[in-house]
KOLDOPA-456170 format. One record per residue (C-alpha): residue in three letters; x, y, z. Coordinates in nm, 4 decimals, padded with zeros to 6 digits. Layout:
<'Ala' <X Y Z>> ...
This chain:
<'Met' <-00.5971 01.0169 -00.2607>> <'Glu' <-00.6982 00.7246 -00.0413>> <'His' <-00.7097 00.7110 00.3385>> <'Pro' <-00.6035 00.4262 00.5743>> <'Gly' <-00.9548 00.2761 00.5857>> <'Val' <-01.0047 00.0295 00.8687>> <'Phe' <-00.6569 00.1061 01.0032>> <'Arg' <-00.7858 00.4440 01.1222>> <'Ser' <-00.9943 00.2961 01.4016>> <'Trp' <-00.7035 00.0907 01.5360>> <'Leu' <-00.4646 00.3841 01.5221>> <'Lys' <-00.7134 00.5903 01.7213>> <'Glu' <-00.7807 00.3124 01.9728>> <'Asp' <-00.4087 00.2700 02.0320>> <'Gly' <-00.3558 00.6413 02.0921>> <'His' <-00.1493 00.7202 01.7852>> <'Gln' <-00.1716 01.0727 01.6461>> <'Cys' <-00.2070 01.0892 01.2682>> <'Phe' <-00.1467 01.3907 01.0478>> <'Thr' <-00.2870 01.3604 00.6953>> <'Val' <-00.1307 01.5410 00.3993>> <'Glu' <-00.3118 01.5588 00.0625>> <'Leu' <-00.0416 01.6497 -00.1874>> <'Asp' <-00.2899 01.6218 -00.4743>> <'Glu' <-00.4928 01.8957 -00.3043>> <'Gly' <-00.1966 02.1334 -00.2987>> <'Glu' <-00.0883 02.0711 00.0599>> <'Ser' <00.2819 02.0877 00.1495>> <'Leu' <00.5115 01.8039 00.2437>> <'Pro' <00.5413 01.7543 00.6198>> <'Asp' <00.8533 01.8174 00.8260>> <'Leu' <00.9901 01.4692 00.8961>> <'Asp' <01.1385 01.5893 01.2239>> <'Asp' <00.7847 01.5903 01.3649>> <'Phe' <00.7040 01.2235 01.2931>> <'Asp' <00.7987 00.8723 01.3988>> <'Ala' <00.6601 00.6991 01.0901>> <'Leu' <00.5410 00.7642 00.7371>> <'Trp' <00.2404 00.5969 00.5751>> <'Val' <00.1888 00.6511 00.2007>> <'Leu' <-00.1373 00.5254 00.0544>> <'Gly' <-00.3047 00.4921 -00.2850>> <'Gly' <-00.4141 00.7268 -00.5597>> <'Pro' <-00.5175 00.7169 -00.9273>> <'Met' <-00.1985 00.8717 -01.0623>> <'Asp' <00.0993 00.6743 -01.1964>> <'Val' <00.4397 00.7083 -01.0342>> <'Trp' <00.6030 00.8434 -01.3524>> <'Glu' <00.3507 01.1248 -01.4099>> <'Glu' <00.5698 01.3993 -01.2605>> <'Asp' <00.4856 01.6366 -01.5470>> <'Lys' <00.1156 01.6126 -01.4630>> <'Tyr' <00.1688 01.5865 -01.0871>> <'Pro' <00.4944 01.7686 -01.0027>> <'Trp' <00.4611 01.6836 -00.6346>> <'Leu' <00.5327 01.3155 -00.7142>> <'Gln' <00.9035 01.3892 -00.7510>> <'Asp' <00.9080 01.5765 -00.4212>> <'Glu' <00.7247 01.2876 -00.2561>> <'Lys' <00.9787 01.0351 -00.3839>> <'Glu' <01.2616 01.2497 -00.2502>> <'Met' <01.0852 01.2744 00.0865>> <'Ile' <01.0392 00.8968 00.1002>> <'Asn' <01.4076 00.8452 00.0220>> <'Glu' <01.5006 01.0911 00.2956>> <'Ala' <01.2659 00.9250 00.5446>> <'Val' <01.3545 00.5624 00.4725>> <'Ala' <01.7102 00.5506 00.3362>> <'Arg' <01.8666 00.8366 00.5308>> <'Arg' <01.6684 00.8546 00.8527>> <'Gly' <01.5525 00.4957 00.8895>> <'Leu' <01.1994 00.6150 00.9582>> <'Ser' <00.9327 00.3452 00.9819>> <'Tyr' <00.7313 00.3226 00.6590>> <'Phe' <00.4099 00.1558 00.5478>> <'Gly' <00.2926 00.1823 00.1866>> <'Leu' <-00.0154 00.0549 00.0063>> <'Cys' <-00.0745 00.0464 -00.3723>> <'Leu' <00.0717 00.3770 -00.4982>> <'Gly' <00.2649 00.3966 -00.1702>> <'His' <00.4184 00.0568 -00.2525>> <'Gln' <00.5207 00.1744 -00.5989>> <'Leu' <00.6574 00.5051 -00.4696>> <'Leu' <00.8721 00.3253 -00.2134>> <'Ala' <01.0232 00.1147 -00.4912>> <'Glu' <01.1030 00.4126 -00.7140>> <'Ala' <01.2233 00.6323 -00.4270>> <'Leu' <01.4871 00.3721 -00.3391>> <'Gly' <01.6070 00.3094 -00.6947>> <'Gly' <01.3584 00.0513 -00.8213>> <'Gln' <01.1302 00.0863 -01.1212>> <'Cys' <00.7594 00.0594 -01.2076>> <'Arg' <00.5777 00.0006 -01.5370>> <'Lys' <00.2320 -00.0494 -01.6821>> <'Ala' <00.1140 -00.3962 -01.5894>> <'Ala' <00.0699 -00.6384 -01.8777>> <'Val' <-00.2456 -00.7598 -01.7015>> <'Pro' <-00.4214 -00.5072 -01.4735>> <'Glu' <-00.5569 -00.6619 -01.1546>> <'Val' <-00.9044 -00.5498 -01.0495>> <'Gly' <-01.1284 -00.7414 -00.8113>> <'Val' <-01.1086 -00.9720 -00.5122>> <'Met' <-00.8138 -01.2019 -00.5694>> <'Ser' <-00.5429 -01.3804 -00.3759>> <'Val' <-00.1671 -01.3433 -00.3492>> <'Arg' <00.0870 -01.6012 -00.2397>> <'Gln' <00.3592 -01.5483 00.0139>> <'Thr' <00.7128 -01.6127 -00.1060>> <'Glu' <00.9594 -01.8173 00.0952>> <'Ala' <01.0884 -01.4895 00.2377>> <'Gly' <00.7308 -01.3875 00.3139>> <'His' <00.6770 -01.6990 00.5230>> <'Lys' <00.9805 -01.6018 00.7287>> <'Ser' <00.8905 -01.2325 00.7518>> <'Ala' <00.7554 -01.0847 01.0743>> <'Phe' <00.5404 -00.8550 00.8587>> <'Leu' <00.3275 -01.1465 00.7364>> <'Asp' <00.3498 -01.3554 01.0531>> <'Gly' <00.0185 -01.5216 01.1395>> <'Ile' <-00.1431 -01.4292 00.8070>> <'Glu' <-00.3039 -01.7143 00.6167>> <'Asp' <-00.1473 -01.8014 00.2826>> <'Pro' <-00.2734 -01.7334 00.0181>> <'Ile' <-00.3934 -01.3874 00.1205>> <'Thr' <-00.7429 -01.2798 00.0130>> <'Cys' <-00.7304 -00.9159 -00.0941>> <'Leu' <-00.8752 -00.6472 -00.3187>> <'Gln' <-00.6723 -00.5555 -00.6254>> <'Trp' <-00.7252 -00.2303 -00.8140>> <'His' <-00.4138 -00.1390 -01.0081>> <'Gly' <-00.2759 -00.1157 -01.3595>> <'Thr' <00.0842 -00.0400 -01.2618>> <'Glu' <00.3340 -00.2773 -01.1035>> <'Val' <00.6816 -00.2765 -00.9549>> <'Ser' <00.8994 -00.4203 -01.2321>> <'Arg' <01.2345 -00.3957 -01.0515>> <'Val' <01.2763 -00.3855 -00.6763>> <'Pro' <01.5394 -00.1594 -00.5197>> <'Asn' <01.8746 -00.3053 -00.4185>> <'Gly' <01.8322 -00.4660 -00.0794>> <'Ala' <01.4549 -00.5124 -00.1086>> <'Val' <01.2951 -00.8493 -00.0365>> <'Val' <00.9790 -00.9673 -00.2147>> <'Leu' <00.7315 -01.1072 00.0391>> <'Ala' <00.4306 -01.1915 -00.1791>> <'Ser' <00.3493 -01.2446 -00.5486>> <'Ser' <00.0676 -01.3306 -00.7866>> <'Asp' <00.0624 -01.4812 -01.1352>> <'Asp' <00.0223 -01.1376 -01.2955>> <'Cys' <00.2253 -00.9254 -01.0543>> <'Ala' <00.5565 -01.0509 -00.9187>> <'Val' <00.5962 -00.7897 -00.6445>> <'Gln' <00.2823 -00.7871 -00.4319>> <'Ala' <00.4581 -00.7074 -00.1058>> <'Met' <00.8119 -00.6195 -00.0079>> <'Asn' <01.0323 -00.4863 00.2651>> <'Trp' <01.3452 -00.2773 00.2531>> <'Gly' <01.5656 -00.2865 00.5593>> <'Gln' <01.4050 -00.3377 00.8990>> <'Thr' <01.1498 -00.0587 00.8979>> <'Ala' <01.0003 -00.0190 00.5479>> <'Phe' <00.7146 -00.2460 00.4370>> <'Ser' <00.4643 -00.2173 00.1536>> <'Ala' <00.1911 -00.4033 -00.0345>> <'Gln' <00.0416 -00.3588 -00.3796>> <'Phe' <-00.2901 -00.5073 -00.2702>> <'His' <-00.5652 -00.3720 -00.0431>> <'Val' <-00.6963 -00.5116 00.2853>> <'Glu' <-00.7962 -00.1818 00.4492>> <'Ile' <-01.1432 -00.2025 00.2950>> <'Glu' <-01.4517 -00.0672 00.4730>> <'Ala' <-01.8211 -00.0858 00.3800>> <'Asp' <-01.8108 00.2397 00.1806>> <'Thr' <-01.4666 00.1980 00.0214>> <'Ile' <-01.5779 00.0704 -00.3193>> <'Arg' <-01.8448 00.3368 -00.3589>> <'Asn' <-01.5952 00.6110 -00.2644>> <'Trp' <-01.3188 00.4873 -00.4953>> <'Ala' <-01.5640 00.4359 -00.7820>> <'Ser' <-01.6360 00.8105 -00.7745>> <'Ile' <-01.2795 00.8705 -00.8995>> <'Pro' <-01.2889 00.8663 -01.2835>> <'Glu' <-00.9706 00.6636 -01.3324>> <'Tyr' <-01.0874 00.3987 -01.0875>> <'Ser' <-01.4352 00.3923 -01.2343>> <'Glu' <-01.3005 00.3275 -01.5844>> <'Ser' <-01.0836 00.0362 -01.4725>> <'Leu' <-01.3737 -00.1101 -01.2768>> <'Lys' <-01.6083 -00.0943 -01.5762>> <'Ala' <-01.3422 -00.2480 -01.8006>> <'Ala' <-01.3220 -00.5441 -01.5649>> <'Phe' <-01.6863 -00.5896 -01.4660>> <'Gly' <-01.9078 -00.3905 -01.7018>> <'Glu' <-02.1757 -00.1314 -01.6275>> <'Asn' <-02.2914 -00.2847 -01.2986>> <'Ser' <-01.9359 -00.2969 -01.1736>> <'Val' <-01.9826 -00.1063 -00.8476>> <'Ser' <-02.2628 -00.3218 -00.7103>> <'Gln' <-02.0862 -00.6398 -00.8255>> <'Ile' <-01.7568 -00.5638 -00.6570>> <'Glu' <-01.9314 -00.4308 -00.3456>> <'Gln' <-02.1119 -00.7612 -00.3082>> <'Val' <-01.7948 -00.9649 -00.3486>> <'Cys' <-01.6063 -00.7416 -00.1064>> <'Ser' <-01.8867 -00.7692 00.1471>> <'Gln' <-01.8531 -01.1472 00.1370>> <'Ser' <-01.4762 -01.1193 00.1927>> <'Met' <-01.4848 -00.8361 00.4506>> <'Cys' <-01.4066 -01.0581 00.7488>> <'Gln' <-01.0999 -01.1951 00.5718>> <'Phe' <-00.9864 -00.8436 00.4752>> <'Asn' <-01.0233 -00.7282 00.8358>> <'Glu' <-00.8354 -01.0279 00.9758>> <'Val' <-00.5422 -00.9749 00.7407>> <'Ala' <-00.5415 -00.5996 00.7984>> <'Arg' <-00.5463 -00.6387 01.1763>> <'Gln' <-00.2599 -00.8889 01.1770>> <'Met' <-00.0600 -00.6789 00.9323>> <'Tyr' <-00.1167 -00.3738 01.1534>> <'Val' <00.0017 -00.5587 01.4645>> <'Asn' <00.3003 -00.7052 01.2817>> <'Trp' <00.4071 -00.3712 01.1391>> <'Phe' <00.4109 -00.2077 01.4817>> <'Arg' <00.5926 -00.5004 01.6423>> <'Thr' <00.8558 -00.5110 01.3707>> <'Thr' <00.9191 -00.1401 01.3417>> <'Ser' <00.9073 -00.0802 01.7178>> <'Leu' <01.1724 -00.3486 01.7659>> <'Ser' <01.3859 -00.1894 01.4973>> <'Met' <01.3454 00.1539 01.6522>> <'Arg' <01.4516 00.0229 01.9939>> <'Glu' <01.7586 -00.1360 01.8369>> <'Arg' <01.8599 00.2013 01.6940>> <'Leu' <01.8389 00.3792 02.0305>> 
């Protein structure tokens, strides 16, 4: 499973305590009573592969408990975006056109008005690396960003749950680390050929400043938005 990338340094600088759970490594779900927020990140598995990864069903139930019942602040990326959709009654499917590489997504009208994307340049430069997409958003969800090949690139549900299909958390070693995962490696080679790792690393290096700017603003926006919502609930 993936980690928060560049977000880790900001979380540490701001004094937030993070507890990482690797369900794919056999670790147990956390007790939600001990946390103020839930971040769910990426992974090579598909959301419907419960037979192969039984913990996926438990994770969806936990996300539903956290977001729909407790109103816990949530941030999801890639698989975490898809899991949020399915946990709240939406649906995912194989994408007709997989997205792999540095691309851009456009903010919707709702995205332009959303505090989550406030101050972020439109279109958004990002890394895509997925073959699954959200095909139906949950009731009450709002689509914040789209692309030609993937209609739901970012969304929010309620005041505290936000997610994005795309990646901006990239660090210098991210591509090399993800390319060591067989499923990711295959999709990368399908898109770019045998020299895929060095090619995408070079392109990502050229876009790193843009990734970091978007990630930083998204990080700030998420905390501002969810903190406000939490204060309103007190």
